[in-house]
C-alpha angles and dihedrals in degrees: 000000000000119000116223124217117242118268132203116258092232091059093048092050089047089051093049091045090053093048088051093049093247100122092128094051089048092052094047088052088051090051096050093047091051094057099093094047093046099047098036133235098293098054091038091058090058100039142058129191110234101188146313122236132166093350096310121114116207111206123179110216116199094203125061091210093055091043088057091045092049090050091061090046097044096111092051092048089048090051094047094047092050092047090052096050091042099233137070097258103136114067098167142000126219114204113205 
């Protein structure tokens, strides 16, 4: 009987999603989960990622001033998200 070394749960979930052909859904989930860390606490407080579909991230913003500010920072946020997740998954962000 061979003994396996412990693995991170994230690695196991990724493997299962891959085996089930759900790679895109897994990557979308990682992107949504990364939002608060990428944008920081102050933006995370006034925003909530609704969903990610076909490379577009839909984000609800509770404050019109922040929505305007984030519109100007969109390209930078997209670049940071893609760098954080390690692939070019997000092509656009729609602030609602």
